C-alpha positions, 0 to 999 in steps of 0.5 A, a space after each residue: 416457537 422454533 423449538 415446537 416446529 422442530 419437534 413437530 417435524 421430527 415427530 412427523 418424519 418418525 410417523 412416516 417412517 413407522 407407516 412404511 415399516 408397518 406396511 412392509 411387515 403387514 401388507 394386508 392391513 388396510 389404510 383405515 386401520 393404519 390411520 387409526 393406529 397412527 392417528 392420522 388421515 387415510 390420505 396421508 397413509 396412502 401417500 406415504 406407505 409405498 414411498 422409499 423416503 420419508 422426508 418432504 422434497 422441495 418443490 422446484 419451479 421450472 427454469 425459464 432457461 431452455 436448452 437453446 438458451 443455455 447453449 447460447 449462454 455457453 457460446 457467448 460466455 465461454 472463455 470471453 472477457 465480461 467487459 471487452 467481449 460484452 459477456 457480462 450477465 447484464 449484457 447477456 440478459 439484454 441479448 436474451 430479451 431481444 433474441 428470445 423475447 424472454 425477461 430473465 434477470 442478470 442474477 439468474 443468468 449469473 447463477 447459471 453461468 456459475 454452474 455451467 462455467 467457473 466463476 470469472 477470474 479478474 484480468 491483471 497487468 503483468 510485464 512483457 517478455 520479449 524473446 531476448 528477455 527470455 534468452 537472458 533469463 535462461 542465461 541467468 538461470 544457468 549462471 545461478 545453477 552452474 555457480 551453485 548460487 542459492 537464494 540463501 547467499 543473496 541480499 536482494 535490494 529494491 526501491 518502492 514508492 508508497 502513495 499517501 492514500 492509495 486509490 480505492 479499488 471499486 470491486 474490492 472496497 465495497 460496503 454492506 449497509 443496513 437501512 439507516 446506512 443506506 439512507 445516510 448514503 442517499 442523503 449524501 452525508 454521514 460516515 457511509 457516504 464519506 467511505 463510499 464517495 472517498 475524496 482523493 487528491 488528483 496528484 497525491 503525495 508519495 514517499 520512496 523507500 529502499 531496502 534489502 532482504 536476505 534469508 537472515 532478515 531484512 535490512 533497515 528501511 531507507 527513505 529517499 527525498 525526491 526521486 532516486 538519482 545516481 547521487 542518492 543511490 551511492 548513499 543508499 549503497 553505503 547503507 546496503 553495505 552496513 546491512 550486509 555487514 550485519 546480516 552476513 559478510 558473504 552475502 552477494 549483492 543484487 540490484 535490478 537494471 534501473 537507470 540510476 543503478 547502472 550508471 557508470 559512476 554507480 557501477 564503478 562504486 559497486 565494483 570497488 565496495 562490494 566483493 561478492 555480487 551477482 554478475 548481472 540481473 535479467 531485464 523485466 524480471 520482478 517475478 524473480 526478486 523476493 523483495 517484490 513480494 515483500 513490498 506487496 505484503 507491506 502495501 496490503 498492510 499500509 493500505 488499511 490506513 489513511 494518512 494526513 501527511 507524508 510524515 505520518 506515512 513515513 512513521 507507519 512504514 517504519 513501524 510495519 517494516 520493523 515487524 517483518 518476521 524472519 520466517 517470512 524472509 526465509 520463505 520468500 528467499 527460498 522461493 527464488 531457487 524454485 523460480 530459477 528451476 522453473 525458468 531455466 527451460 523456457 524463460 517464461 514468467 514465474 508469477 506465483 506468490 509463494 507466500 500466499 498459502 503459507 500460514 506459519 510465517 510468524 507474527 509481525 513483532 518488533 525486532 529492533 528493540 534497541 533502536 525502537 521505531 524511529 526513522 534513522 536513514 534518510 538520503 537525498 539527491 542534489 535537486 531535493 537538497 537545493 529545494 530544501 535549501 531554498 525553502 529554508 533560506 526563504 523561511 529565514 528571510 521571512 523571519 528577518 522581515 518579521 523581526 524588522 516589523 517588530 523593531 519598527 513597532 518598538 522604535 515608535 515607543 522611543 519617538 522624539 515627542 516622547 523623548 521631549 516629554 520625558 526630558 522635560 520631567 526628569 533628566 535622570 529618567 531621560 538618560 535611562 530612556 536613552 539607554 533602554 532605546 540603545 539596548 532595544 536596538 542592540 537586541 534586534 540587531 543581534 537577532 537579525 545578525 543571527 538570522 543573516 549568519 544562518 542564511 550565509 551558513 546555508 548558502 556556503 555549505 554543500 552536499 552532505 554537510 548541508 544535509 546535516 544542518 537540517 533537523 530530523 523533522 525537516 528531513 522527514 517533512 521533505 521526504 515527498 518534496 516536489 522537484 521544480 525549477 529553482 531560481 539561483 540563490 545568490 548572495 542577499 543584500 540586507 543593507 536596506 534593514 535600518 537599525 539606526 
């Protein structure tokens, strides 16, 4: 049917063109004669013989929007926020109905605004730059230029917190559904309802990671238990030193001005352990650091997944990080030099994402062939370590109680009544029964002593040695540990446990 319609349309256009050509060549030929030649009506001939074109023009309905209404729309919508200034197409539709007594849909208004003005740009958050911040940025740009420092010679470092399940953006997370899907959604059940009415935790769990990036690649990912403190940051610095040794001995160390980074103990540690380093970093300058753009890319990739636990999130983060292309690192680091040139005059923002238009950055493939995708680096702070210790001792105490309960059940089998019955039947069997009871007591005593020794070991060990006592799985499971006020763990008295 479609083929027939297309063929008919082509034939009709060919006839119209032939009528125009024939009439131009032989103007004296009558309409009746032309209608006979082309086998069409005289009306069609008279309609098309003097026309320039030979195609149908679409009939356009006259617009309801008069010149006055269009002027009003321009006045209300030009350079206005759709939300704050009440210049959304829905609001304007209501205003026109009240002011001009004319019902126009918001879709019509939106289409006309797209013709009269550009499409709306979404507002976004950015950082405040005060005058002293701009002056410091100009000073930093001059310091970089005067010392001939390029992005190639810097190892950029930073931390980032990843939430277990990122909150949904209402405008970008939209689903187009068919009739069946819409019915499912309206009935408040099914896959589509779960996708749209996505349940979110009020206080979601999160993981903090630290890493570095250079022109020669990225450093290995570092996971941080709890919040970052000076105590944990010094452990991170040791790992950064390893990365610099692997990527390039002459790389200059960079850090931002987070409170734990500029504490007295950390600054002294940096001066002792890093020969090459940037003298300072301007405040409120995330736009200058290439690793901030890398975090944004990793966030985009990690945001496609939902995770049941922080352990899953940690493993996926490690998996994605191990596949960052070296070409991408080079592209991001080279943008640092462009941004320095941009801010050297006025210290203004340089927010443009340099990677967004570049499509030749390479595939995200695994480059740690020997290490695989295992989590290798986990650091800790004192509070999170105390919390892990508290949880472990509590777990061991629970196991002791469970052993004691099992002991009481086993003890009931060796009651005085059972002993009397067995002694009456056979003295030899009675002696064996007593030896079995003694073995049972020794077995449970050994189990309890073992747990008591473990508790004592955790109580007496401190710092890095204590952290090494925990298994890798326990460390990973405690990555998002909540830092709460922990009661002081003193020596525990286990004299109440009776083995006799």
